N, C-alpha and C positions, 0 to 999 in steps of 0.2 A: 679127811685131808691129811697127807703126810706131814710130820713135824719138821722134816728137813728134806732138802733136795740132794742132788749128787754132790759127792766130795765133802759132805758134812756141812754144806752151806745152809745157814738158817733161812728158812722161808717165812718171812713176816708179811702176812696178808691181812693184818688187822687194819683198822681205820688209819692209824698213824703211818703204818708201813705203806699203805696204798698212796697216801698223800705224799710221802717222801719219794716214792718211785715216780709218781706223776710229775713232781717238780723236776726230778732228774731228767725225765724224758722230754719235758718241755724245754729245758736248757739245751739238750742235745738237738732237738728239732730246730731250734733257733740259732745254733752255734755256727759261727763262721768257719771257713777252712782253717784259719790260724788256730781258732779255739779247739777244733777237733784234733788237730795235730798236737796241740799242747796236752790234751787229755790222754791221747794215745791209749785207748782202751785195749786190753789184751783179750784174746779169745781163751775161754777156760780150757784146761787140759782135757776135760771130758764134757764137751758141749752137749746141751740138751738136743734131742731130735727136733727137727724143724719140718713142719708141713706147710706148704704154700697152696693157696686157693686163688686161681685166676680164671679169667673168662670175660666175655664181652659184657658191657654194661646192661643191666636189666635181666641177666640170666638167673639171678637169685643167689648170688654169692653170700651176702650177709645173712639171709634167712637160713641157708644151709649151714654156714659156719656156726650160727647160733644154736641150731639143733645138734650139730656135731659136738660142740664144746659142752653143751648141757649133758649129753650122754657120757662124755669123758669125765666130767666132774662127778657124776653119780657113781663112777667107778673109783673115786678117790684120787683121780689124777689132778695134779696142780698144773695149770695151763696159763701161759702168758700169751696174750693175743695182741697183735699189732695190725690195725686195719687202716688202709690208706683211703681217704675220701677225696673226690675230685675237687680241685680248687676252682673258684669262680674265675672266669676269664677276664672279668672286669675288676672286681675287688681283690681277688687273690685268696679270699677266705674259703672255708669249707663248712658245710652244715654238719656239725658233729653232735648235735643235741641228743638225737636218739641213742647213740652209743654211750654218751655221757650218762644218760639216765639208766641205761642197761648196766653200766659198771657200778653205779650206785646200788642197784638191786643185787649185784653180785658181792657186795661187801660182806665179809665173813665167810665167803666160799673160797675154794682153791683156785678160782679163776680171776685173772686180772686182765681187763680189756682196755686198750687205749687206741683212740682214733687220732690220726694226724692228717694234715692236708698234703696233697701231692705237690703243692707249691708250684714252682716253675719248672719242675722236672717233666720229662716226656717218656719215661720208661715204665709207667704204671706204679712207681714207688714214690719216694719223696726224699728230700735232703736228709742225709745222715741216717737213713734207715738201717744200714749195716751196724752203725754204732749203737743205735737204739736197741737192736736185737742183742748186742753184746751186753748192754746194761740190764736187759731182762734176764739174760742167761746168768748173769752174776748173782741173781736172786735165788737160784736153785730150783726153778720150775722143772717139772718132769718133762714137759715138752712145750715148744713154742709154735704158734700159728701165725702166719702172715697172709693177710688178704689184700690183694692188689686192687688198684682202682678200676681196672678193666678197660684198657685202652686198645685191646684187640691186636692189630698188626704190629704194634711197637713193643709188645710185652714179652721181652726175652730176658730182661735183667733179673727177674725173680729166680731164674734157674740157678744163678750163682749163689743165692742166699739160703736155699732150702735143701733139705735132703729128699723129701718126697713132694713132687709137684702134682697137684690135682687140677685138671682143666675141666671147667664146667661149660657145657653147650646145651642149647635148647633143640628139641626136635622140630624139624620142618621150618627152621628159621634162617637157614643160610650160614649159621655160625660155623659149621664144619668146613664149608668151602673157604670162608675167611681164615679159619685157623690153618688150613692147608697152605694158603697163600703166604701166611705169616711165618710158617715154619714152627709155630708154637706147638702144633700137634706132635711134632717130632721130639719135642723136649719133655712132654708130659709123661709122668710115671703112671698116672691113673686118669681115665677120662670118665666124666660123669654126665649122663644125660639128665639134666635137672628138669624139674617140673614134669616128671615122668608120667603124670596122670594125663598129660596132653596127648592128642592123637599123634601117631607116627613115632613114638619113642622106641618101640621094638625094632621098627625098620631102620631108624637112624643108628641104633646100636649095632645091628648086623653090618651095615655099610661101613661104619667106623672101625669095627673089629677087623674086617678084611683089609681095609686101607692101612691101618696102623701096623699090624703085624706082618704085612707083606714086606715091609722094609726093615724088619727087626728079626731076622732069622739066623743070626750068628750064633755060634756055640755059647751056651750059657747066658744068652741075652735075656733080659727081663721081658716077659710077655705082658704087654700093657692090657689090663682089664678095662672093659667098657661097661659101666654100671648104670642102671636106670634107678634114679633116686627121686623120691618125692618128699620134700620137707613138710608138706601139708599133712600127708598121711603117715609119714615116718618110714614108709617102705623103702628098702634099699640101704638104710643107714647102717644096719648090721653088716651088710656086705662091704660097705665103704670102710668101716672100721677094720674089718678083717683084711681087706686089701692093703690098707695102710700098714698093718702089722706084717703082712707077708712081704711087702716091699722093703720094709725096714730090715727084716731078717735076710732077704736076698742081698741087700746093699752091704750088710755086715761082712759078707763073704766075697763081694765082687767090687766094692768101691774102696779105693785107697784113701784113708783119712788125710794123708798129707796132700793129696790132690785136692780134696775138698778145702783144706786150709788155704792152699795156694790160690784156688779159684776165688775164695772170699776175699783174700788179701788183694788180689788183682782188682776185684770189683770196687773195694774201698778206695784204692789209689785212683782208679779210673774215674770214679764219681767225684773225688776231690779235685782232680785235674779238670774235669768238665766244668766244675763250678768256678775254678780260678781262671780258666783260660779266657773267657769273654772280657773280664776286667783288664787282664794283661794285654790283650789284643787291642782293646779300646785305647788304653794308655799309650801304647806304641804308635798307633795310627794317629792319635790326636797330637802327639809330640812332633810328628813329621820327621822322625829319626832317619827314615830311609824309605825311598820308594821302590827299592829293589826287593823282589820277592824273597830271595834267599837271606838277605841281610835283615829284613823285617822278621822273618821266621826266627833267626838267631836272636834277635832283640826280644821277641816275645818269650822265647825259652829262658833268656837271661832274667827277665822280669819275674818269671815263675820261680826261678832259683832264688832270686833276691827276696821273694815273698812280698 
C-alpha cells in the first residue's frame, strides 16, 4: 500500500484513521443544507480518478465491485469506495450490515468502503454524496469508486460525479431496452454484461456494440467497449481493468478538467437546491402569502435566499 496519496496527502488507513473518516462521512450524510454550505468543502487541485458503477437492481453491482477492488488492492492501489444502498420506503433506513462487515475485514488494507442510505433522493445516489466524495478525496486515495443504488431509468446524476461510468446489464433480461429508454446507455463509458456465464451473453454483447457505437462516430469519439464479465469465475475482470485504464488515458487528452469541475459544481448546487426547495415551498404555501403563481414563485425564491 502506498504511504501517501497525491499532492503529498498522508493516507491514514489504520484503525483510528478509518474511524475518524467514518465519523466525518456520517456527519456529512446527515448534514443539512445549511451545514453543508458552512463546511464548503473544496475540490482538490489534483482530484483522484473516479469510477462509477451503475445498473438495474439485482444485476450484481456489489459483487462485481467487490471483485474489482480486491484486484486493485492486490496491485497496491489505495481505494475509497462509496456505495449507495436503497432506503426502506417505510422506515427510511437501509441494510448496511454486509458492507460494514466487509469494511471491518478490510482493516489494514488500502481499501476503505462506506455504505450510505439513498434516503429520500430519487437519482440513485444520496444526500450530500458529492461532499462525501470530496471528503474521501482529501485523504489521498489513488482512486475513488461510487456504486449507485440502481434505480434504472432515473439514474443520470452519477454521470456528473465520476470520470469513468461503468453500466452493468444482464443478458436476456430486458435491461438493455430499459437502459435505451432511460438514456443511461448514451452516458456510459463502458458497458458490462454481468453474470456472463448465463446464456445469451455473447449475443447481448454484439447487439449492444452495434447499438452504442452507431451513435458515437464523431472524430476522436470514445468507442464504448462492451465486455462480458463473470464475478463468479473472474473472467473478463482483466479486460474491465484494461478498459478503465484506456478510458482514463483517452479522457486525459479529450476531456477538459475545467468542464469536469463545472459539472460537479453544478451538481452540488442543484442537489442542495432540490433539498431546500420543498421546505421553502411548503412555508410559502402555508403562510398564504399569495395565491398568484408568479408572486408565489418570487416568494419561494426569496425564502431560499434568506435561508
